[in-house]
C-alpha positions as a Markdown table, in Angstrom:
| # | Residue | x | y | z |
|---|---|---|---|---|
| 1 | Met | 47.3 | -5.0 | -26.7 |
| 2 | Asn | 45.1 | -6.4 | -29.2 |
| 3 | Arg | 45.3 | -9.9 | -28.7 |
| 4 | Ile | 43.0 | -11.9 | -26.4 |
| 5 | Lys | 43.7 | -15.6 | -24.9 |
| 6 | Ile | 40.4 | -17.6 | -25.1 |
| 7 | Thr | 40.0 | -21.0 | -23.1 |
| 8 | Ala | 36.5 | -22.3 | -23.9 |
| 9 | Gly | 36.3 | -25.7 | -22.3 |
| 10 | Pro | 39.6 | -27.9 | -23.7 |
| 11 | Phe | 40.0 | -25.6 | -26.4 |
| 12 | Leu | 42.5 | -22.7 | -26.8 |
| 13 | Phe | 41.9 | -19.8 | -29.1 |
| 14 | Ile | 43.9 | -16.5 | -29.8 |
| 15 | Gly | 41.5 | -13.5 | -30.8 |
| 16 | Glu | 42.4 | -9.9 | -32.0 |
| 17 | Leu | 40.0 | -7.2 | -31.0 |
| 18 | Gln | 38.2 | -5.4 | -33.6 |
| 19 | Thr | 39.2 | -1.8 | -32.4 |
| 20 | Arg | 38.5 | -0.1 | -36.0 |
| 21 | Leu | 34.9 | -1.6 | -36.1 |
| 22 | Ser | 34.1 | -1.4 | -32.3 |
| 23 | Pro | 36.3 | 1.1 | -30.5 |
| 24 | Lys | 34.0 | 1.8 | -27.5 |
| 25 | Thr | 33.1 | -2.1 | -27.1 |
| 26 | Cys | 36.9 | -3.2 | -27.3 |
| 27 | Ala | 38.0 | -0.6 | -24.8 |
| 28 | Glu | 35.3 | -1.6 | -22.2 |
| 29 | Phe | 35.7 | -5.4 | -22.6 |
| 30 | Leu | 39.6 | -4.8 | -21.9 |
| 31 | Lys | 38.6 | -3.4 | -18.7 |
| 32 | Leu | 37.1 | -6.6 | -17.5 |
| 33 | Leu | 39.8 | -9.3 | -18.1 |
| 34 | Pro | 40.3 | -11.5 | -16.8 |
| 35 | Phe | 36.6 | -12.5 | -17.8 |
| 36 | Arg | 35.0 | -15.8 | -16.8 |
| 37 | Gln | 31.9 | -16.7 | -17.8 |
| 38 | Lys | 29.9 | -19.8 | -19.2 |
| 39 | Leu | 29.3 | -20.6 | -22.8 |
| 40 | Ile | 26.3 | -22.2 | -23.9 |
| 41 | Gln | 24.6 | -23.3 | -27.0 |
| 42 | Ala | 22.7 | -20.2 | -28.6 |
| 43 | Arg | 18.8 | -21.0 | -28.8 |
| 44 | Trp | 17.8 | -19.0 | -31.9 |
| 45 | Ser | 21.0 | -18.0 | -33.8 |
| 46 | Gly | 22.1 | -21.1 | -35.4 |
| 47 | Glu | 25.4 | -22.7 | -35.2 |
| 48 | Ser | 26.6 | -20.5 | -32.4 |
| 49 | Ala | 27.0 | -20.5 | -28.8 |
| 50 | Trp | 26.5 | -17.4 | -26.4 |
| 51 | Ile | 27.4 | -15.9 | -23.0 |
| 52 | Pro | 24.2 | -14.8 | -21.4 |
| 53 | Leu | 25.0 | -11.5 | -19.5 |
| 54 | Gly | 21.2 | -10.6 | -18.4 |
| 55 | Ser | 21.2 | -7.0 | -17.4 |
| 56 | Phe | 24.9 | -6.3 | -17.3 |
| 57 | Gln | 26.0 | -3.2 | -18.9 |
| 58 | Leu | 29.3 | -2.2 | -20.6 |
| 59 | Asp | 27.8 | 1.3 | -21.5 |
| 60 | Val | 28.6 | 1.3 | -25.1 |
| 61 | Gly | 25.6 | 1.3 | -27.7 |
| 62 | Leu | 25.9 | -0.2 | -31.1 |
| 63 | Glu | 28.8 | -0.3 | -33.5 |
| 64 | Asn | 29.2 | -1.3 | -36.9 |
| 65 | Pro | 26.4 | -4.1 | -35.9 |
| 66 | Lys | 26.2 | -7.1 | -37.7 |
| 67 | Thr | 23.4 | -9.8 | -37.7 |
| 68 | His | 25.3 | -12.6 | -39.8 |
| 69 | Pro | 28.9 | -13.0 | -38.3 |
| 70 | Ala | 31.2 | -15.4 | -39.7 |
| 71 | Pro | 32.6 | -18.3 | -37.5 |
| 72 | Gly | 34.7 | -17.1 | -34.9 |
| 73 | Glu | 33.9 | -13.6 | -35.2 |
| 74 | Leu | 32.3 | -12.8 | -31.8 |
| 75 | Leu | 29.7 | -10.0 | -31.2 |
| 76 | Phe | 28.7 | -8.1 | -28.2 |
| 77 | Tyr | 25.2 | -7.3 | -28.0 |
| 78 | Pro | 24.3 | -4.4 | -25.3 |
| 79 | Gly | 20.8 | -5.1 | -24.7 |
| 80 | Gly | 17.7 | -3.6 | -25.8 |
| 81 | Ile | 15.2 | -6.1 | -27.6 |
| 82 | Ser | 17.0 | -8.9 | -25.5 |
| 83 | Glu | 19.3 | -9.2 | -22.7 |
| 84 | Thr | 22.9 | -8.3 | -22.9 |
| 85 | Glu | 24.9 | -11.2 | -24.5 |
| 86 | Ile | 28.3 | -12.3 | -26.2 |
| 87 | Leu | 27.8 | -14.4 | -29.3 |
| 88 | Phe | 30.4 | -17.0 | -30.2 |
| 89 | Pro | 29.4 | -18.5 | -33.6 |
| 90 | Tyr | 31.2 | -21.7 | -34.6 |
| 91 | Gly | 29.5 | -22.2 | -38.0 |
| 92 | Gln | 26.4 | -20.4 | -40.0 |
| 93 | Thr | 24.9 | -17.8 | -37.7 |
| 94 | Ala | 21.9 | -15.5 | -38.3 |
| 95 | Phe | 22.1 | -13.6 | -34.8 |
| 96 | Ala | 18.6 | -13.6 | -33.2 |
| 97 | Cys | 16.3 | -13.8 | -30.2 |
| 98 | Lys | 12.6 | -15.2 | -29.8 |
| 99 | Ala | 11.3 | -11.8 | -30.7 |
| 100 | Gly | 13.4 | -11.7 | -34.0 |
| 101 | Glu | 16.6 | -10.6 | -35.6 |
| 102 | Leu | 19.6 | -9.1 | -33.6 |
| 103 | Ala | 22.7 | -7.1 | -34.5 |
| 104 | Gly | 25.8 | -7.1 | -32.2 |
| 105 | Asn | 29.2 | -5.1 | -32.3 |
| 106 | Pro | 31.9 | -7.1 | -34.0 |
| 107 | Phe | 34.6 | -7.1 | -31.3 |
| 108 | Leu | 36.7 | -10.1 | -31.4 |
| 109 | Ser | 37.9 | -12.1 | -34.1 |
| 110 | Ile | 39.5 | -15.6 | -33.7 |
| 111 | Ile | 42.8 | -15.7 | -35.5 |
| 112 | Glu | 44.3 | -18.9 | -34.0 |
| 113 | Gly | 42.4 | -22.0 | -33.4 |
| 114 | Gln | 39.7 | -21.5 | -36.0 |
| 115 | Glu | 39.9 | -25.4 | -36.8 |
| 116 | Lys | 38.6 | -26.1 | -33.6 |
| 117 | Leu | 35.6 | -23.9 | -33.9 |
| 118 | Gly | 33.5 | -27.0 | -35.1 |
| 119 | Glu | 34.7 | -29.0 | -32.1 |
| 120 | Leu | 33.8 | -26.8 | -29.7 |
| 121 | Gly | 29.9 | -26.4 | -31.2 |
| 122 | Arg | 29.8 | -29.9 | -30.8 |
| 123 | Leu | 31.0 | -30.2 | -27.3 |
| 124 | Val | 28.4 | -27.1 | -26.0 |
| 125 | Leu | 25.9 | -28.5 | -28.3 |
| 126 | Trp | 26.2 | -32.2 | -26.8 |
| 127 | Glu | 27.7 | -31.6 | -23.6 |
| 128 | Gly | 26.4 | -28.3 | -22.2 |
| 129 | Ala | 27.9 | -25.4 | -20.8 |
| 130 | Gln | 31.6 | -24.9 | -20.9 |
| 131 | Asp | 33.7 | -22.4 | -18.8 |
| 132 | Ile | 35.2 | -19.7 | -20.9 |
| 133 | Leu | 37.8 | -17.5 | -20.0 |
| 134 | Phe | 39.1 | -14.1 | -21.6 |
| 135 | Glu | 42.6 | -13.0 | -20.7 |
| 136 | Ala | 45.4 | -10.7 | -22.2 |
| 137 | Ser | 47.7 | -12.4 | -24.4 |
| 138 | Ser | 51.3 | -12.3 | -24.7 |
| 139 | Arg | 51.6 | -13.4 | -28.3 |
C-alpha cells in the first residue's frame, strides 16, 4: 500500500509514500494510520503549513533530508533542533525554525489534488488551523 488519502479541511488529496527515499519513515508512518491532527500555518518556512508534534517520536533518523521541498512534498522532521513535525508545503518553501534551517525526510508526495494546494494554503493562512486526516487509500 503506497497511497494515502489526505483530508485537509474541505480538500481531498491522494499522496504516494516515498519508500525509496525514506523507507523507515514511511514504514513507521503507516503504523499510525488513521492519523488525525491539526494543520496550521508555518511560522518560518514560507508557503507551507505544518503539523506540530512536540516530543512525539517515530524512532527514525534523517533519511535523504531536504530543506527546499516542492509544493505537495511532505517532510517528516524527527526532532532535534526544533520539535518533531510534519511540513506540508503548498508553495515556495525553505524549511526552517527560529534557530535556522531544518531538513526533513521526504516521505509523502501529493499525486492527486495538487491544484488545490494553494487554496489549502490560503485557508490555513487566513482562517486558521484545519483538521487533517491521513488514512489508507484504496485508489
